[in-house]
C-alpha positions in Angstrom: -17.8 -35.4 29.6 -17.4 -37.0 26.5 -14.8 -34.2 25.7 -12.7 -35.5 28.4 -11.9 -38.8 26.8 -8.7 -38.8 24.8 -9.4 -40.5 21.6 -6.5 -41.6 19.7 -6.6 -41.8 16.0 -3.9 -43.5 14.0 -5.0 -42.4 10.7 -2.6 -40.4 8.6 -3.0 -36.7 8.2 -1.4 -35.3 4.9 -2.1 -32.2 2.7 -5.1 -32.5 0.3 -4.0 -33.3 -3.2 -3.8 -30.6 -5.7 -5.5 -31.4 -8.6 -8.1 -30.1 -11.2 -11.3 -31.9 -11.8 -14.1 -31.1 -14.0 -17.3 -29.5 -12.1 -20.4 -27.5 -13.2 -19.3 -25.0 -15.6 -15.9 -24.3 -13.9 -12.8 -26.6 -13.1 -13.0 -27.6 -9.4 -9.3 -27.0 -7.8 -8.9 -29.6 -4.8 -10.0 -32.9 -4.0 -11.4 -35.1 -1.3 -12.1 -33.3 2.0 -10.9 -30.3 0.4 -13.1 -30.4 -2.8 -12.9 -27.3 -4.7 -11.5 -25.7 -1.5 -7.6 -26.0 -2.0 -7.3 -22.2 -2.1 -9.3 -22.1 1.4 -6.8 -24.9 2.6 -3.9 -22.7 2.0 -5.7 -19.8 4.0 -6.3 -22.3 6.9 -2.7 -23.4 6.7 -1.6 -19.9 6.9 -3.8 -18.9 10.0 -2.6 -22.1 11.6 1.0 -22.3 11.1 3.0 -19.4 12.7 6.1 -20.4 10.7 4.2 -20.3 7.1 2.6 -17.0 8.0 5.7 -15.4 9.0 7.3 -16.7 5.6 4.4 -15.6 3.3 4.1 -12.3 5.1 7.7 -11.3 4.7 7.9 -12.5 1.2 4.8 -10.7 0.0 6.3 -7.7 1.4 9.5 -8.1 -0.4 7.7 -8.8 -3.7 5.9 -5.5 -3.2 9.1 -3.5 -2.5 8.8 -0.2 -1.2 7.4 1.5 -4.2 6.9 1.1 -8.2 9.0 3.6 -10.0 9.1 4.3 -13.9 12.3 3.8 -15.3 13.7 6.3 -17.7 14.3 5.8 -21.4 15.2 8.7 -23.7 12.7 7.8 -26.4 9.9 8.4 -24.5 7.8 11.1 -24.5 6.3 13.3 -21.7 2.5 12.5 -22.6 3.2 8.5 -21.9 5.1 9.2 -18.7 2.5 11.6 -17.1 -0.3 9.4 -18.2 1.6 6.3 -16.4 2.4 8.5 -13.3 -1.3 9.3 -12.8 -2.3 5.7 -13.1 0.6 4.7 -10.7 -0.9 7.4 -8.3 -4.6 6.2 -8.8 -5.3 2.9 -10.0 -8.8 3.1 -8.7 -10.9 5.3 -6.8 -9.5 4.5 -3.4 -6.0 3.1 -4.3 -2.6 3.6 -5.8 -1.2 0.8 -8.1 1.4 0.1 -5.3 -1.5 -0.4 -2.9 -3.1 -2.9 -5.3 0.3 -4.5 -6.1 0.8 -5.4 -2.1 -2.2 -7.4 -2.0 -1.5 -9.2 -5.4 2.0 -9.9 -4.0 0.5 -11.4 -0.8 -1.8 -13.7 -3.0 0.9 -14.6 -5.5 3.2 -15.9 -2.4 0.3 -17.5 -0.8 -1.7 -18.8 -3.6 0.7 -19.0 -6.2 -1.3 -16.8 -8.6 -3.0 -13.4 -8.4 -6.1 -11.8 -10.2 -7.1 -8.3 -11.3 -10.3 -6.7 -12.1 -9.8 -4.6 -15.2 -12.3 -1.9 -15.6 -12.6 -0.2 -19.0 -13.9 3.2 -19.6 -17.4 3.9 -21.0 -16.0 4.2 -24.6 -13.7 1.1 -24.3 -10.6 3.1 -25.2 -8.5 2.5 -22.4 -8.6 1.0 -18.8 -9.6 3.2 -16.3 -9.4 1.4 -13.1 -7.8 -1.9 -11.8 -9.1 -3.7 -8.6 -7.6 -6.7 -6.6 -9.5 -9.9 -6.7 -9.1 -12.1 -3.8 -7.9 -14.9 -6.0 -9.1 -17.8 -3.5 -12.8 -16.6 -4.7 -11.9 -17.6 -8.2 -12.5 -20.5 -10.2 -11.8 -21.0 -13.9 -14.2 -21.8 -16.4 -14.1 -24.9 -18.7 -11.6 -24.3 -21.6 -12.5 -24.0 -25.1 -11.8 -26.9 -27.7 -8.3 -25.2 -27.7 -7.4 -25.4 -24.0 -7.9 -21.4 -23.7 -9.6 -20.3 -20.7 -12.3 -17.6 -21.5 -13.4 -16.5 -18.3 -13.8 -17.1 -14.6 -16.4 -17.7 -12.0 -16.3 -15.7 -8.6 -17.9 -16.8 -5.3 -17.9 -15.4 -2.0 -17.9 -18.8 -0.5 -17.4 -21.8 -2.7 -17.9 -24.3 0.1 -21.7 -23.0 -0.4 -22.6 -22.0 -4.1 -26.2 -22.3 -3.5 -26.3 -19.2 -1.3 -23.3 -17.8 -2.9 -24.2 -18.3 -6.6 -20.9 -17.9 -8.6 -21.1 -15.3 -11.3 -19.2 -15.5 -14.9 -16.7 -12.5 -15.8 -14.7 -12.6 -19.2 -10.8 -13.0 -19.1 -8.9 -10.3 -19.9 -8.7 -9.6 -23.9 -7.7 -6.3 -25.2 -9.0 -7.5 -28.6 -12.6 -8.1 -27.3 -14.1 -5.2 -24.9 -17.6 -6.0 -24.8 -17.6 -6.5 -21.1 -17.0 -3.5 -19.1 -15.2 -5.7 -16.3 -12.6 -8.2 -17.4 -10.2 -10.5 -15.0 -6.6 -11.0 -15.7 -5.4 -14.0 -13.8 -1.8 -15.1 -13.6 1.1 -17.0 -11.8 4.3 -18.9 -12.6 4.4 -22.1 -14.1 2.9 -25.2 -12.3 3.5 -28.6 -13.5 0.7 -30.9 -14.2 -1.5 -28.0 -13.9 -3.7 -26.7 -16.9 -6.0 -24.0 -15.3 -4.3 -23.0 -12.0 -1.3 -22.2 -10.4 0.1 -23.5 -7.4 2.4 -22.1 -4.8 6.0 -22.5 -4.9 6.2 -24.1 -1.5 3.6 -26.9 -1.9 5.9 -29.6 -1.3 6.6 -28.6 2.6 2.8 -28.4 3.4 2.7 -31.5 5.2 5.6 -30.1 7.5 3.2 -27.0 7.8 0.5 -29.3 8.9 2.7 -30.7 11.7 3.2 -27.2 12.9 -0.5 -26.5 13.0 -0.9 -29.7 14.9 1.7 -29.2 17.2 0.4 -25.9 18.2 -3.3 -27.3 18.5 -1.4 -30.2 20.8 -0.2 -27.5 23.0 -3.2 -25.7 23.4 -5.4 -28.5 24.2 -3.1 -29.7 26.8 -2.9 -26.2 28.6 -6.8 -25.8 28.5 -7.6 -29.4 29.4 -4.9 -29.7 32.0 -2.2 -31.3 30.3 -1.9 -34.8 29.0 -3.2 -38.1 30.4 -1.1 -38.7 33.5 -2.8 -42.3 34.6 -4.0 -45.3 32.6 -6.5 -46.9 34.5 -7.6 -50.6 33.4 -10.5 -52.5 34.2 -10.2 -56.3 33.7 -14.1 -57.5 34.5 -15.5 -57.4 31.4 -16.5 -54.5 29.0 -19.6 -52.3 30.2 -22.2 -50.6 28.1 -21.3 -47.3 26.9 -23.6 -45.7 29.5 -22.0 -47.7 32.2 -18.7 -46.6 30.7 -19.6 -42.9 31.0 -20.9 -43.2 34.5 -17.5 -44.7 35.7 -15.7 -42.0 33.7 -18.0 -39.5 35.1 -17.2 -40.7 38.9 -13.6 -40.8 38.4 -13.8 -37.4 37.0 -15.7 -35.8 40.1 -13.2 -37.6 42.3 -9.9 -36.8 41.2 -10.2 -34.2 38.3 -11.7 -31.1 39.6 -10.7 -27.8 38.2 -8.2 -27.2 41.1 -6.3 -30.5 40.3 -7.0 -31.0 36.6 -5.7 -33.9 35.0 -6.7 -36.6 32.6 -6.9 -40.2 32.6 -7.3 -43.2 30.1 -9.9 -45.8 30.7 -9.3 -49.2 29.2 -11.6 -52.4 29.6 -11.2 -56.0 29.2 -13.1 -59.0 29.4 -10.3 -60.9 31.1 -12.0 -61.4 34.3 -8.7 -62.9 36.2 -7.4 -59.5 36.1 -8.1 -56.9 38.7 -8.3 -53.0 37.7 -4.7 -51.7 37.4 -3.5 -48.0 37.6 -0.6 -47.4 35.2 1.4 -44.3 35.3 1.9 -42.7 31.8 5.7 -41.5 31.4 6.3 -38.1 29.8 9.8 -37.8 30.4 11.7 -36.4 27.5 8.7 -34.5 25.8 10.3 -31.4 26.1 13.6 -32.6 24.3 11.2 -34.4 21.6 9.2 -31.3 21.2 12.5 -29.3 20.6 13.8 -31.6 18.0 10.7 -32.0 16.4 10.2 -27.9 16.2 13.5 -27.2 14.6 13.2 -30.1 12.0 9.7 -28.9 10.9 11.3 -25.6 10.8 14.0 -26.3 8.7 11.9 -28.3 6.2 9.3 -25.6 5.7 12.4 -23.1 5.3 13.8 -25.5 2.7 10.4 -25.9 0.7 10.3 -21.8 0.6 13.9 -21.8 -0.7 15.2 -19.7 2.7 18.8 -20.4 3.2 18.3 -18.1 6.6 15.5 -18.1 9.0 16.2 -14.5 10.4 15.5 -13.3 7.0 11.6 -13.7 7.6 11.7 -12.7 10.9 11.8 -16.4 12.6 14.1 -16.6 15.6 17.6 -18.1 15.1 19.7 -18.9 17.6 22.7 -17.1 16.0 20.7 -13.8 16.1 21.8 -11.2 13.9 25.0 -10.2 15.4 27.0 -13.3 14.5 27.5 -14.5 10.7 27.0 -11.1 9.2 28.5 -12.0 5.9 26.5 -15.3 5.7 23.0 -13.4 6.2 23.9 -10.9 3.7 24.4 -13.6 1.1 21.3 -15.3 2.3 19.5 -12.3 1.4 20.9 -11.8 -2.0 20.3 -15.2 -3.0 16.4 -14.9 -1.7 16.3 -11.5 -3.5 17.5 -12.6 -6.8 16.3 -16.5 -7.0 12.9 -15.9 -5.1 11.6 -12.5 -5.2 13.0 -11.3 -8.6 11.2 -14.0 -10.6 7.7 -12.7 -8.7 8.6 -9.1 -9.5 9.6 -9.7 -13.1 6.1 -11.5 -13.6 3.9 -8.9 -12.1 5.6 -6.3 -14.1 5.2 -8.2 -17.4 1.3 -8.4 -16.6 1.1 -4.8 -15.7 2.8 -3.6 -18.7 0.1 -5.6 -20.7 -2.3 -3.0 -19.1 0.1 0.0 -19.8 0.1 -0.9 -23.6 -3.6 -0.5 -23.9 -3.4 2.7 -22.7 -0.6 4.0 -24.5 2.0 4.6 -21.4 4.0 1.3 -21.7 7.4 2.7 -20.2 9.6 0.5 -18.3 9.0 0.3 -14.5 11.0 -1.2 -11.8 10.2 -2.1 -7.9 12.4 0.0 -5.3 13.8 -3.3 -3.5 13.1 -3.9 0.0 16.1 -5.3 1.6 15.5 -7.8 4.5 18.5 -7.1 6.3 21.4 -4.7 6.5 24.5 -4.6 8.6 24.1 -2.3 12.0 26.9 -0.8 13.7 26.8 -0.2 17.3 26.8 3.8 18.4 30.6 3.7 19.4 31.4 2.4 16.0 29.2 5.0 14.1 30.9 7.9 16.2 34.2 6.9 14.9 33.9 6.5 11.6 31.0 9.4 10.7 30.9 13.1 11.7 27.9 14.6 13.5 26.4 16.0 10.7 26.7 12.8 8.8 25.0 10.9 11.8 22.2 13.6 11.5 21.6 13.2 8.2 21.2 9.5 8.3 18.5 10.2 10.9 16.7 12.4 8.9 17.6 15.6 10.7 19.1 19.0 9.6 23.0 19.8 10.0 24.1 21.8 13.3 24.5 25.4 12.8 27.8 25.0 14.1 30.1 22.5 15.4 34.0 21.7 15.7 34.5 19.8 12.6 32.8 23.0 10.4 34.8 25.1 12.3 37.8 22.9 11.7 37.0 22.6 7.9 36.5 26.6 7.6 40.1 26.8 8.6 41.4 24.6 6.5 39.7 26.0 3.5 41.1 29.5 4.4 44.7 28.0 4.3 44.5 26.0 1.3 43.1 26.9 -2.4 39.4 26.5 -2.7 38.0 23.6 -5.0 36.0 24.2 -8.2 32.8 23.3 -5.9 33.7 25.6 -3.0 34.2 28.2 -5.2 30.9 27.7 -7.1 29.0 27.3 -3.9 30.5 30.7 -2.5 29.7 32.6 -6.0 25.9 31.1 -6.7 24.8 29.6 -3.7 22.2 31.9 -1.7 20.9 31.9 1.5 17.2 31.7 2.0 15.7 35.2 1.1 15.1 37.2 4.2 11.5 38.5 4.5 10.5 36.1 1.7 7.8 33.2 2.8 8.3 29.7 1.1 4.7 28.9 -0.2 5.9 25.6 -2.0 8.4 22.7 -1.6 8.3 19.9 -4.0 10.3 17.5 -5.9 11.5 18.7 -9.4 9.2 16.0 -11.3 8.3 17.0 -14.9 10.6 20.0 -15.3 12.8 20.5 -18.5 16.3 21.9 -17.9 15.3 24.3 -20.4 12.2 25.1 -18.6 12.1 28.8 -16.8 9.8 28.1 -13.8 10.3 31.5 -12.2 9.4 33.5 -15.5 6.2 31.3 -16.1 5.1 31.6 -12.7 5.6 35.5 -12.8 3.7 35.8 -16.4 0.8 33.6 -15.0 0.5 35.8 -11.8 0.5 39.0 -13.9 -2.2 37.8 -16.0 -4.3 36.9 -13.2 -3.9 39.6 -10.9 -5.4 43.0 -11.0 -2.6 45.4 -9.6 -3.2 48.6 -8.1 -0.9 50.7 -5.7 -3.1 51.4 -2.7 -0.6 53.4 -0.4 -0.3 52.0 3.0 -2.1 49.2 4.3 -5.9 49.1 3.7 -8.5 46.7 5.1 -8.3 44.7 1.9 -4.6 44.1 1.8 -3.7 40.6 2.2 -0.1 40.7 3.3 0.6 37.1 2.6 -0.2 37.6 -0.9 1.2 41.0 -1.7 3.9 41.4 -4.3 7.0 43.0 -4.1 5.8 46.1 -6.4 3.0 47.5 -8.4 4.6 46.5 -11.9 4.3 42.8 -11.2 8.0 42.1 -12.4 9.1 40.3 -9.5 6.2 38.1 -7.4 8.2 35.0 -6.9 11.4 33.5 -6.6 12.1 30.2 -7.6 15.0 28.0 -6.2 16.5 24.8 -5.8 18.0 22.5 -2.8 20.1 19.8 -2.8 18.3 17.3 -0.5 19.0 13.6 0.8 16.3 11.0 0.2 15.6 10.1 3.7 13.7 6.8 2.6 17.1 5.2 1.3 19.4 3.7 4.0 22.6 5.0 4.4 25.4 2.8 2.9 29.3 3.5 3.0 30.6 7.0 3.2 29.1 10.0 2.2 31.2 11.7 -0.6 32.8 15.0 -0.6 30.7 16.7 -3.0 27.4 15.7 -1.0 28.8 16.8 2.1 29.5 20.4 1.0 26.5 20.7 -0.8 24.3 19.7 2.2 26.4 21.7 4.9 26.4 24.9 2.6 22.4 25.0 3.3 22.5 27.2 0.2 19.8 27.7 -2.5 20.6 27.9 -6.2 19.1 29.2 -9.6 18.4 26.5 -11.8 21.0 28.4 -14.6 23.4 28.2 -12.1 22.9 24.4 -11.4 23.1 23.6 -15.0 26.4 25.8 -15.3 28.0 23.1 -13.1 27.9 20.6 -16.1 30.8 22.5 -17.4 32.7 22.7 -14.2 34.9 19.9 -12.8 33.0 20.2 -9.3 32.9 16.0 -8.7 35.7 14.5 -10.9 35.7 11.2 -11.8 31.7 10.4 -11.8 31.0 11.5 -15.5 30.7 9.0 -18.5 33.8 6.9 -18.6 35.3 8.9 -15.5 35.2 12.3 -16.9 35.4 15.3 -14.6 32.1 16.7 -16.2 28.9 15.9 -16.0 25.1 17.1 -15.6 24.7 17.8 -11.8 21.1 18.6 -12.7 20.4 14.9 -13.7 22.9 13.0 -11.8 23.5 15.0 -8.8 26.5 13.2 -6.9 27.1 10.4 -9.3 26.3 6.7 -9.0 24.8 5.3 -5.7 24.3 9.0 -4.6 21.2 9.4 -2.3 20.3 13.0 -3.0 17.9 14.9 -5.3 17.0 18.4 -6.4 13.9 20.1 -4.6 12.2 23.3 -5.9 11.3 26.1 -3.5 8.8 28.9 -4.4 9.5 32.1 -2.5 6.5 34.7 -2.4 7.9 38.6 -2.0 6.9 40.3 1.5 4.9 43.3 1.2 6.9 46.8 0.8 6.9 49.7 2.8 5.5 52.1 0.1 3.5 49.9 -2.1 0.8 47.2 -1.7 -0.5 45.0 -4.4 -4.1 43.9 -3.9 -5.3 40.3 -4.8 -9.2 40.4 -6.1 -11.0 38.0 -3.6 -11.3 35.0 -5.9 -7.4 34.8 -6.5 -4.9 33.6 -4.2 -1.3 32.5 -5.0 -2.0 29.2 -4.2 -4.3 28.9 -7.2 -1.5 30.9 -9.3 1.1 28.0 -8.2 -1.1 25.3 -8.8 -1.7 26.9 -12.5 1.9 27.6 -12.8 2.4 23.6 -12.0 -0.4 22.6 -14.8 1.1 24.9 -17.5 4.8 23.5 -16.9 3.5 20.1 -17.8 3.0 21.0 -21.1 5.4 24.2 -21.6 7.9 22.5 -24.0 7.5 19.8 -26.7 10.8 18.6 -25.3 10.7 15.3 -23.0 10.9 16.3 -19.3 14.1 15.1 -17.4 12.2 13.0 -14.9 16.0 11.8 -13.6 16.1 15.2 -11.9 13.5 14.3 -9.4 15.4 11.2 -8.5 18.3 10.2 -6.2 21.0 8.3 -8.5 20.5 5.4 -6.3 17.0 4.5 -7.6 17.8 4.9 -11.2 18.9 2.2 -13.4 22.2 1.1 -12.6 22.1 2.9 -9.6 22.8 6.1 -11.7 26.2 5.0 -12.4 27.4 6.2 -16.1 29.3 3.8 -18.1 
């Protein structure tokens, strides 16, 4: 019954003081009720304040972006790029580097800092793995006489260090590799802090606490039958605690059953001249007060996070997405440039310290995750885009034939064909009939001077024991049969112009890209390279030149397309069959070729060919 009594506490409730104090072997983080537990306070606030959670989640995702990519520099060698790409793909035994970065980004926003576990190789020559460390589990060791932190203490629960004894791990130091594990702890500058980094929204935590308390208040109201409706005052003296509980119990049993659940407030007085009084408690305008409070705390929390539009982080807005589009886009740009970008720059700065140790230091950048884009209704889309453009934006192949295509063909027959149209007609190939496509991949790590098809067939000839067996035999494996017994034409390697569907369509598709995708042709590499000397896409070269490398820059600045390599395997002929040894398969041959291609030439590989210009530096625009 004691839980049914409403206790009114007029004490102030504020967020804990952010402070550093000397503990045992570490610097304590947090004071008073949250002594050395300030990170846990932030976590509790995240779980109890829906507004804070929405902002932290959205911001963390924006910081991590869609991916981490390697920026291209001509003075970088192939070995460094290959090493870095492998590290991006596998930061540890279970995760890619971007998967680790997602966790770091969340901590960075919520806690104001992040921590990495650096694992050295056995010979200590390079960093073999990196792991995310929950920064709330970390405490800084006491600094040395120069004020430098030499290490950190880790505990799974800092509220009970007896059962969860902290253990020491040295700080990251490329010059001291004695320990196999080191910790990199970093964050943005925090005033009046020497060891720890505070979140950028610390000034609005009191408002986040109000948000938390409001939700608790409504939960308790619903669970306990709403707030007190009557005050019953007894003026015949103050009974003992036991007598007061008995009175409360009697009234509860009589008037506050489960079916008519409610609350009452009991007061006692030693003024015997007064009789018990029952006073209704007015609850008028509570809804208006709540709405006003909710709007006020939402605004202040967003201000503390530097959010100019609530819609950016998924908080409901009365305006919605349909109105003030320009304002929303400006707000998104402001948030990305002034808030997200500093987080990303600092993350990259720390990661490159690791890259430098492993001799793979190359510029990297985030593929930005945009929180808002302009949406159009279906009617508008149909008015400004063709069917194939709409299908392309949806990631669907173009239609085999439609009115527009027929119309275009009629037009082309009446006028002189462009350089691009002539090129497609002369060099574009249909998918080889009867040939099986056994591999389809982006053209990553392939130099323009590398003849992939020649290399592939040479390796096949080396690995296969060719034998003419006449007609089909039980040993024949038709999927792997070569074209003839000489082994001079096993595979065809062609390239196809492909759209990166992970990039959202912005603006109109330029004519070059329309014609290349509609043609649905495949091309020899040497023919694609020859396009660099043909004005197939005028105005997109350096300083507006008519020619440039189509192999590298595709449709020009802001283009969403890239080249994919397709490997076709020859079908079995009617007269001759080629028998593969049991331990040799075409898959292995292709794999070998891929491995060989990585070191085929000492010239630097052109990684640009595998990327849409949209994802390049300056979005692929050439001076």
